[in-house]
C-alpha positions in Angstrom: 2.7 -12.0 19.5 5.6 -10.1 18.0 3.4 -8.1 15.7 1.0 -6.9 18.4 4.0 -6.0 20.6 5.5 -3.9 17.8 2.2 -2.1 17.2 1.9 -1.4 20.9 5.5 -0.1 21.2 5.4 1.8 17.8 1.9 2.9 17.0 1.1 4.5 13.6 1.8 8.2 13.4 -0.2 8.8 10.2 -3.5 7.8 8.7 -3.9 6.7 5.1 -6.7 7.8 2.8 -6.7 5.8 -0.5 -8.9 5.1 -3.4 -8.8 3.1 -6.7 -10.8 2.8 -9.9 -10.8 0.5 -12.9 -11.3 1.7 -16.5 -10.1 0.6 -19.9 -8.2 -2.4 -18.5 -6.2 -0.2 -16.1 -6.2 -0.1 -12.3 -5.6 3.4 -11.1 -5.0 4.2 -7.4 -4.0 7.2 -5.3 -3.3 7.8 -1.6 -2.4 10.6 0.8 -1.5 10.6 4.4 -2.0 12.9 7.4 0.5 12.8 10.3 -0.3 13.2 14.0 3.4 13.9 14.8 5.1 15.2 11.7 8.2 13.7 10.1 9.7 12.4 6.9 7.4 10.1 5.0 7.0 8.2 1.7 4.0 6.4 0.2 4.4 3.0 -1.4 2.0 0.3 -2.8 1.5 -3.3 -3.8 -1.1 -4.9 -5.9 -2.2 -8.4 -5.0 -4.1 -11.0 -7.0 -6.1 -13.9 -5.9 -7.1 -17.1 -7.9 -3.9 -17.3 -9.8 -3.4 -20.7 -11.5 -0.1 -22.3 -10.9 2.4 -23.6 -13.5 3.5 -27.2 -13.9 4.8 -28.9 -10.8 3.1 -26.5 -8.4 2.2 -27.4 -4.9 -1.3 -25.8 -4.8 -4.3 -25.8 -7.2 -4.7 -22.0 -6.9 -2.7 -19.2 -5.3 -3.9 -16.1 -3.4 -2.3 -12.8 -2.4 0.2 -13.0 -5.2 2.1 -9.7 -5.6 1.7 -8.5 -9.2 2.8 -4.9 -8.7 5.1 -3.3 -6.1 6.6 0.1 -5.8 10.4 0.3 -5.6 10.4 1.9 -2.1 9.3 -1.2 -0.1 12.4 -1.0 2.0 13.7 2.5 1.8 12.4 6.0 1.2 12.4 7.0 -2.5 13.4 10.3 -4.0 9.8 11.3 -3.7 9.9 11.2 0.1 8.6 14.3 1.8 8.6 16.2 5.1 5.2 16.5 6.6 4.2 18.8 9.5 1.9 17.6 12.3 -1.8 17.5 11.3 -1.0 18.4 7.7 -2.2 16.3 4.8 0.3 15.2 2.2 0.0 15.7 -1.6 -1.6 12.8 -3.5 0.6 10.0 -4.7 -1.0 8.3 -7.8 -0.1 5.1 -9.7 -1.5 3.1 -12.5 -1.0 -0.5 -13.8 -2.4 -2.4 -16.8 -4.4 -5.4 -15.8 -3.9 -8.7 -17.7 -6.5 -9.2 -20.5 -9.5 -11.1 -19.2 -8.6 -10.5 -15.6 -11.5 -10.3 -13.1 -11.3 -7.1 -11.1 -12.6 -8.8 -8.0 -9.4 -10.9 -7.9 -7.3 -7.8 -7.2 -6.7 -5.7 -4.1 -4.5 -2.7 -3.4 -2.1 -2.3 -0.5 -0.9 1.2 0.4 1.9 1.7 3.0 3.4 4.8 4.6 7.1 4.7 5.3 8.5 7.0 8.0 12.1 8.0 8.6 13.1 6.9 12.1 16.6 8.3 12.9 18.9 6.1 10.7 16.2 3.6 9.9 12.9 3.4 7.9 9.8 2.0 9.4 6.5 0.9 7.8 4.4 3.4 9.8 1.0 2.3 8.6 -0.6 0.0 6.0 -4.0 -0.5 4.5 -5.6 -3.0 2.1 -8.8 -2.5 0.1 -10.4 -4.2 -3.0 -9.6 -2.8 -6.4 -12.2 -0.3 -7.3 -12.7 0.5 -3.5 -11.3 3.0 -1.1 -10.4 3.5 2.6 -10.7 6.7 4.7 -7.9 7.6 7.0 -7.3 4.3 8.7 -4.9 4.3 11.6 -3.7 0.7 12.1 
């Protein structure tokens, strides 16, 4: 497939370590990366929700993987982008969002992605997904 061909031709150059917690109706999450090659990177995120009820005239009874939070750097490096040396860990990038009242935490998951400058382009170098309240240890995908 196209995705597996892309992974084989451009493997991840960084691992992502991320965690999240829920308290007082807020979802907090943080991430850091470690590069095997060095380069210019940025960390972005998305928050997904399952079991969303549709509005009138919808095609489905319930929707899953609905993006309810997204960092502004999903296509380009932000002003927070940073240079990282080989085998060095980045600083922690932290974010927080308020959950809708009455929301069930098990319906949410966090996606963290690492962007990498590639000459005149920006690539999604690596990406991880984990349940809200969970964590992931340096996954290389």
